[in-house]
C-alpha positions in Angstrom: 116.6 106.4 105.7 120.3 106.5 104.8 120.9 103.2 106.5 117.8 101.6 104.6 119.2 103.0 101.3 122.7 101.6 102.0 121.4 98.2 102.9 119.3 98.0 99.8 122.2 99.1 97.5 124.8 96.9 99.1 122.3 93.9 99.5 123.0 93.7 103.2 120.5 92.9 106.0 118.1 95.8 106.7 118.5 97.7 110.1 116.5 95.9 112.8 114.4 98.9 113.5 113.2 98.9 109.9 109.6 97.5 109.6 110.8 95.4 106.6 113.7 93.9 108.5 113.6 90.2 109.0 114.4 90.9 112.7 111.5 93.3 113.0 108.4 91.9 114.8 105.1 93.3 113.6 102.4 93.6 116.2 99.6 92.1 114.1 101.5 90.4 111.4 100.0 92.7 108.8 101.6 94.9 106.1 103.5 97.7 107.7 101.6 101.0 108.2 98.3 99.9 106.5 96.0 98.6 109.1 93.1 98.0 108.9 92.5 98.5 105.2 95.4 96.6 103.8 94.7 93.1 102.4 98.3 91.7 102.5 100.2 89.7 105.1 104.0 89.9 104.8 106.2 87.3 106.5 110.0 86.9 106.5 111.4 84.1 104.4 114.9 82.8 103.9 114.7 84.0 100.2 112.9 87.2 100.9 109.3 87.9 102.0 106.2 85.8 101.6 103.2 87.8 100.7 99.7 86.5 101.3 96.4 88.1 100.2 94.0 88.0 103.1 91.1 89.5 101.3 88.1 87.5 100.0 87.7 85.4 98.0 90.5 83.4 99.5 93.6 83.0 97.4 95.5 79.8 98.3 98.6 81.0 96.5 101.4 83.2 97.8 104.0 85.6 96.3 107.8 85.3 97.1 109.4 88.8 96.8 113.2 89.1 97.3 113.6 92.9 97.2 112.2 94.9 100.2 112.0 98.0 98.1 109.3 96.3 96.2 107.3 96.0 99.3 107.7 99.7 99.9 106.5 100.5 96.4 103.4 98.2 96.9 102.6 100.2 100.0 103.2 103.7 98.6 101.3 102.9 95.4 98.4 101.6 97.4 98.6 98.2 95.6 98.0 96.6 99.1 94.4 97.7 99.1 93.0 96.0 96.1 93.7 92.2 95.7 92.7 92.0 92.1 95.2 94.4 90.7 98.3 93.4 92.7 99.7 90.8 90.2 98.9 93.2 87.3 100.6 96.1 88.8 103.8 94.1 89.6 103.8 92.8 85.9 103.1 96.2 84.5 106.0 97.7 86.3 108.5 94.9 85.7 109.0 94.1 89.5 110.5 90.6 90.0 108.5 88.2 92.1 107.8 84.4 92.3 104.3 82.9 92.3 103.9 80.0 94.8 100.9 77.9 93.7 99.7 75.1 96.0 99.3 72.5 93.2 100.6 71.6 89.8 99.5 69.9 86.6 99.7 66.2 87.2 98.5 65.1 83.8 99.7 65.8 80.3 103.1 65.7 78.6 105.7 68.4 79.1 107.0 69.5 75.8 110.6 71.0 75.8 111.6 73.7 73.5 113.8 72.9 70.5 116.1 75.8 71.3 117.3 78.7 69.1 117.1 78.5 65.3 120.5 77.3 63.8 121.5 79.4 60.9 123.6 78.5 57.9 127.2 79.4 58.5 128.0 82.9 57.3 124.4 84.2 57.2 124.0 87.1 59.6 120.7 88.3 61.1 118.7 91.0 59.2 115.8 93.2 60.2 113.5 90.7 58.7 115.0 88.1 61.0 114.4 90.4 63.9 110.7 90.8 63.0 110.5 87.0 62.6 112.2 86.6 66.0 109.3 88.7 67.7 106.7 86.4 66.0 108.6 83.2 67.1 108.8 84.4 70.7 105.2 85.2 70.8 104.4 81.7 69.4 106.7 80.2 71.9 105.0 81.9 74.9 101.7 80.8 73.6 102.7 77.1 73.4 104.9 77.4 76.6 102.8 79.2 79.2 105.2 78.5 82.0 108.0 80.3 80.2 105.8 83.3 79.7 105.0 83.5 83.3 108.6 83.0 84.4 109.7 85.8 82.1 107.0 88.2 83.3 107.9 87.5 86.8 111.8 87.7 86.3 112.0 91.5 85.5 114.9 92.8 83.2 115.2 92.0 79.5 113.1 88.7 79.8 110.1 90.8 81.2 110.6 93.5 78.6 110.4 91.1 75.7 107.4 89.2 77.2 105.3 92.4 77.6 106.4 93.6 74.1 105.3 90.6 72.1 102.0 89.8 73.8 99.4 91.8 75.6 99.5 92.1 79.4 98.1 88.9 81.0 95.3 88.5 83.4 95.9 87.3 87.0 94.5 83.9 86.1 97.1 83.5 83.3 100.0 84.3 85.8 98.6 82.4 88.9 97.7 78.9 87.8 99.1 75.4 88.0 101.9 74.4 85.6 103.6 71.0 84.8 105.9 70.0 87.7 108.8 69.7 85.2 108.4 73.5 84.5 108.4 74.5 88.2 110.6 75.0 91.2 109.1 73.3 94.3 109.1 75.1 97.7 108.0 74.0 101.1 106.5 76.7 103.4 105.3 75.7 106.9 104.9 72.1 105.7 102.8 73.1 102.6 104.2 72.4 99.1 104.1 75.1 96.5 105.2 75.3 92.8 106.6 78.3 91.0 107.0 78.4 87.2 110.6 78.6 85.8 112.6 78.6 82.7 113.5 74.9 82.5 116.5 75.0 80.3 119.1 77.4 79.1 117.7 77.0 75.7 114.3 78.5 76.8 116.1 81.7 77.8 118.0 81.7 74.6 114.9 81.5 72.5 113.4 84.5 74.5 116.4 86.8 74.0 117.1 85.8 70.4 120.4 83.9 70.6 121.8 83.0 67.2 123.7 79.8 66.5 125.4 78.8 63.4 125.8 75.3 61.8 129.1 73.6 62.4 130.0 75.9 65.4 129.9 75.2 69.1 130.1 78.9 70.2 126.9 81.0 70.4 126.9 84.5 68.6 127.4 87.1 71.1 124.6 89.4 69.7 121.1 88.7 70.6 118.0 89.8 68.6 116.2 90.9 71.8 119.2 92.5 73.5 
């Protein structure tokens, strides 16, 4: 246990005898310790662990989880027993993960964000500006669904703001196709997948409430959402 803890804290490879180590070979390829009732398959990946739901109805998408401690929490909380609640539990608890969807939106125009609001020089944010920021972020997420999903899956301050300004999403709102310009493409065993991402630095700036002033190149260090 001490070696597992040290490996997690220091971000070094897990001990080979650990059932979440990339060098560990599972007998049945299933989720550790949960046969036969578990509904997850976990496979090592260069960026972490690929999680596939093996329960019916079939789900063609996968999850990519980097932190092995997230997998341990999934097991200990029993989230590996009910397919329909896995995504919601990950989002509710702010645990980072990526959704790998086997298709993307091939039609329609991708609309980029205009970036943070530029304020008149010398005008500093007020409480009213903060409340307006919350409404602006909610509207931004409604019109840029890929950004909302990317924020919810990212954990940290991006996740915190996303769950504060809008109700928790359904699985279908998180796991769905997005425009290819709003995704990172992955290839797994010859199959292409797409994962929603924040496409520009300006999108993250809008979410965390960066302030810019007219006539200045530098960004204000304080952020409405920070």
